[in-house]
N, C-alpha and C positions, 0 to 999 in steps of 0.2 A: 628934610629927611625924617627928623624926629616927629614932625606933625603927621607925616605920611604913615609912620609906624603906629602912632596913636590912633589914627583913623582906621587903620587896618584892624587893630585890636578891637575897636568899637564895633566894626562890621562883623567880626567873628562872633562876638558875644550876642549881637542882634540875631545872627543866624542860629546860634544855639538856642536862644530864648524862643525864637519863633518855632523851632522844632518841638519844643515842649509846651507850646501854647495850648490852652484848653478851649480856645475859640472854635476848634473843629467839632467840639461836642456841645450840643445844645443844653440849655438849662433843663432841669427836670420838668417834664410835662405835668400839667395840672391833672391829666388823666392817668397818671402813674398809679399803680396799685400799691396800697399801703397795708403793711401787716403789723400786727401788734406782737412784738417779740423783744426779749432781752438780748438774745444771741441767735445767729442764723448759721446754717451749715451750707456747704457747697452743694450745688445740684449734682446728682448722680443718678443715671438711668431714668431721668425724667422727673425726679422728685428731690426735695430738699427737706432737711430736718431743721425745725426752729424750736426755740425753748423760751419759756417765760416762767419765772419763779421755780417751782419744783416739778414742772411738767414740761413735756415736749409734744410737738405735733409734726405732721408731714403735710407739705403743700405741693401743688403741681406748678407748671410754668405759667398758669393764669392766676396764681396766688390763691387758689381754692384750697380749703382745708380738706385734704383727703382723709386724714386721721386727726380728729380734734384734740385739743388739750385735755389733760386729766383722764387719759385712758391708759397710756403707756409712757415709759421713759425710753428713749431711743439712744443707741450708741453708734458712733461713727456715722456711716452713710450706707446706702444700698451698694452692695458688692455682689456681682454675679447673681442678681435676682433676689437676694435676701438681705434683711437688715436685722441686727440683734436688738432685742427690746427686753424690758423688765416691767414688773408691776411698779406702782408708784412708791412702794417701800424699798425697791431696788434689792430685793432678796430672792426673787424668782425670775429666771431668765429663759427666753425662748426666741422665736424668729417669725417675722412677717415676710410674706412674699410680695411680689409686685402688684398683686391684687388686694393687698392689705389684709389678707387672710392669715390667721395664726397657724402657719404651716407646721411649726414645731412648737409644742406646748411649753409652758413656763415650768420646766422641770430641772433646770440647771442652777448651780450656785454661782456661776460666773458666765460671762459672755465671751464669744470668740467670733471671728469673721469667716464668712464663707469664701472658699477659694474657687479657682477656675474649674476645678474638678466637680464642684457642686457639693462640697462637704465643709463642715466646720469641726474643729478639734476642741471639744469642751473638756474642762478639767474634771468636773465632778457632778454627779446627779444629786438632787436634794436628799433623796432617800438612801444614798449610798453610805454604808457604814464601814466597809472594808477599805482601809487606806491603801492597800496594796493593789487595788483594782479600780483606779479612778480615771483612767484615760479613755475617752470616748471619741469616736469619729461619727458625726451626725450627718445624715443625708438630708436633702431638701424635702424628702418625704417623711422625715421624722424618725427614720430607722436608725437605731443605735448599734454601733459595732464596738464592743469593748476591746481595747488593744491589750495584747498579752504583755505581762510584766517580766516574764522569765523565759530564758532560753537555755535548756540543758542545765537547769539549776543556777544559772547566772542571771543577775538582774539586768534588764534592758533599759538603756537610756536612749529615748527617741530624740532626734534632732528637732530643734524648734526655731521659729522666727517670730516676727512681729504679729502674726496671725494665729499662733499656736504651734501645733506640731507641723513640721516643715514637709508636708506632702507636696510632691510635684509629679504630675502625670500619674497619679494613683499610687505612688510609692514614697516611702519615707525612709531616710537613713537612720541607722541606729548603731549603738556600740554596746558591747558587753564588758563585763569586768576584765581588767587587764590580765593578759596572759604573757608571762615573761616580761613584765614591766611595760607592756604596750597593749592598749585597747585594740580590739579588732572591730571593723565596721562591715555592715551588710545592709540589706534593704528588706522592708516588710511592706505588705499591702494594707488596704483599709481594714481588713478583718484581723490584722495582726499576724497573719501567716508569713513566715520567713520565705521569701522568694529568691533571695541571693544570700548565700551563707556568709556569716561574718569572717572575712579573710583579708581585708585590706587595712592598711595603716591609717588611711584617711580617705574621705569621699566627699564629693560635691553633691549636687542634686540633678535629677533628670530634667533635660530640656530638649525638646524635639527628638525624643527617643533615645538619647545618649546621656551618660553620666560620667564625669571624671572620677577616677579612682587612682589610688597610689599604692605602690608596692616597692619593696627593696630588691635590688639585684644582688648578684653574688658578692659584690664588693661593699654591700651595705648602703648603696646610694639610693635615695628615695626618688623615684620617677613616677610620672603621671601618664595615664592613658585613658581610653574611653571604653565603656562596656555598654551593651544594650540591655533590655529588660529581661533577657534570659541569662544574663551574666557572661555572654560571649564577648571577647575582646574585639572591638571593631576598629580602634585606632591604637597602634602599639604604644608602649610606655617609653616616650621620647622626651617628655617635658619636665622642666626643673621645678616649676611652681604650679599650684593648682590652677587649671584653666577655669575660665569664668562661666562657661556654659554657652550653649548655642542660642542665637537669636537671629531670625531671618536667614538661617542656613549657615551662619558664620560664628566662629568662636575665637577669642583672643588667647594665644598661647605663648609661652617662653620656652625655647629649646634648652635641652640640658647642655649642649655645646653651642656657644654663641659666636663661633668663628665666622659663620656666614651671615647671621642676622640676630638682632636682639629680641624681637618678638614679631608675631605675625598673626593674621587671621587665617584660619583653615576652614575648609568645608567639612561636611560629615563623612567624607572619604579620607580625610587627612591631608588633602591637597592644599598647598599654600596658595591663597588668593590675593592677599595683601601682605607685603613684607616691609619691615622697617630695619634698615641696616644700622650699624654702630655709628655711622656718620650723622645720624639724626639724634644722637643721644642728647645733645644740647638744645634740641628743638622740641621733641616730644617728651612729655612726662607721663609715664605709664601708671602713676599713682595719684591720679587726679580725683579719686573718689572722696578724699578728705580735703580737697582744695577749697580755699575761701572763694573761688570763682564759681562754685556751684551751691545752690540753696535748695533745700527740700521743703521748707516751710515759708509762709509769708513772714517777712522779717520786721515789718513796722509795728508800732503799737496798735494800729488798727486791726492787726491780725487777731488780737485777743477777743474780738467780737465774733470771730468764727467759732461755731460750735464744733468741738472735737475735730480739729484739723488732723489729717492723717499723719502718722509718724513714719510712714514709709511710702515710697512710690511703688508703682505696679509690682505686685508680688511675683509676677512672671520673670522679673529681672532681679530677683533676690540674689545677692552675692555677686552680681555683675557690676563691674566698674565702667565698661565701655560697650554695652549691648547695642546692636543695630536696631533702630526704630525708624520707621518710615524711610528706610534706605540710607540712614546716616548713623554715625557713632560719634559721641562727644569726646573731645580731648582738650587738653590745654597746651598752649604753645608758648615757648620761651622766646621773647624778642627783646634784645638789649637789656637783659637781666630782669625783665618783668614778664609775667605770665598773662596770657589772653585766652578766653574760651574760644573754641573752634570745633569744627566737625569734619569728618572725612566721609566720602561716599564709598560705594562698594568697588570703585576703581582705584581708591586710594587718594583721590583728589582732596586737597585741603582747602577749607574756607574759613576765614576768620569772621566771627560774629560782628566785630566792629566794622568790617568792610561792607557787610550787608546794610548795617545801619547808616554808614556813611553815604551809601547810594540814595538814602532817603533824607539826606541833609542833617543827620543826627551825629554830632561829634561829642562823645562822652568826655567829661572832665575827670571822672573817677573810673576805676576799673569796673568793667562789666561783670555781671553775674547772670547765670542762666539756671533754669530748673532742669533737672536731669531727665524729665519725662517728656516725650513728644506725643501729642494727642491729635490725630487727624492732620498731621503735618505742622501743627502750631507749636511754637517754642516761646515760653515765657522768659522774659529777661528783666533785669533791674539796671537802669541807666540813671546815674546820679540820683539815687534814692527813689526813683519813680519806676513803676511797673509798666511794661508794654508787651507786645506780642507780634511776632512775624511768622509767616508760613514758609517752611523750608522748600516746599514743592516749587514755588514760583518766585520766592523772595519778596512777596508783597508784605507790606506793613499792615497787619490786621488791626492793631491798636497802637497808637502813639504812646510813648512813656509819659503819661500824665496822671496815672493813678497812684494813690497812696498804698493800695493793696489790690491784688488781682489774682484770680485763679484761672485755670484752664476752662474752656467752654465744655459743658456737658454735651456730648454728641446727640442726645435725645431731646433735651429741652432747648438746646442752643442758647443757654444762659450761663453767665459767669459771675461769680461773686466779685464785687468791686467796691472800692472806696475812693471818693474824689472830694478834694477840697476846692470849692469854687472861689472865684475872685471876690465875691462879697463876704468871704470868710466862713460860709456855711460848709458843713461836711455832710455828704450823702453816702449812705451805706446800703447796699442792696445787690440787685442783680441787673446786669446789662445784656443787651443783645450785641450782635457783631458790628453794629454801627457805633457802639459805645454809648447808646442811650439807655438810661435806667428804665426798666420795665416794672420792677418791684422794689420797694424800699422799706426800711424799718421806719415806721411812723414816728416813734418817739425820738429818733435820732436823725430825722431828715433835715433839720435846720430850716425848715420852711414855715 
């Protein structure tokens, strides 16, 4: 019996090892494109930023230098058709478009990122001398809109996020100096005009035409509801905590009274579509945004070769813990005192990530981790310190977990940043296609 158990253990480990085997991926082809770079960035909108020494360049998916070295220094990656850049002294900042034209001249003292509305919120122009008028909203056409700094003689504080001023769907939240020990919040447009008067105790941001706002009732209780862009209340003040915002028509809320359910997803009419009762308290954890089961950056040492990894995922999901993406929303599930990454669909059906991998013969020895962003149905995961990818639409395993580092595929170039350690001890860093084959690699780090 003991021999049988030992044999079973050996077979289990053989199964695990075969699941992580790199034999499915060919050695680097002799025809692979080699680029001369110290660091490389992820592909975005068909292009990638690479750097060498004190300069950076832009390449396309064929490894061609679209913008050569020693012309600009680039920051982050292409977002919404624009990329921030500076001169080589890093003292003057502007923007290049997808045609590599300098769409916005080098007139700023710092850089910012363009958002989905087609604007960037820069802090200060180079020739600006008045410190009280330093906020600008910059369009893709280079038009500048100075944001107002005062409202009825009270200083305005605009809400901000990782990209600058937190504009969403053309509006940004702001607060004014406290009135009776409480700040009041409202919304302004790109020109700095007040479109919704400061009247709320707290606010979220606009998503799919609605924004969560809070107000106190006659008993001094803080409740949340939703308004539209005219300020009209569209969903009554019924919720105890700030709702996360709408994505794919649904929003996660917590009711003020939890007698019937703990939290739920509602539609834009306020109708409950998915409901979680108190019986699920020990199963679902509604605070998974800070969980160790989720990662927002590449976590291995190889990640430091990536040029300017993004510090936030899709800004459309700013402040959201469980947004719907590609028809699913991520959660973590508690089973036998341990947590596991999972997702629900719009009917409330639950799927554990480990069950999907199990269907492909992958049995994790360590807790799984997943990236919170879904791109074209692809989900990045870390299994026993190796990166892989599967598609939520059909459950197929896009890439087995054999990579030391891995990014999402860029929808335009269909290339992903990847690092792999081969059996001969060499390490290859570059860009792979959906078959897992390297198409472009860093020449000086190829190990070849």
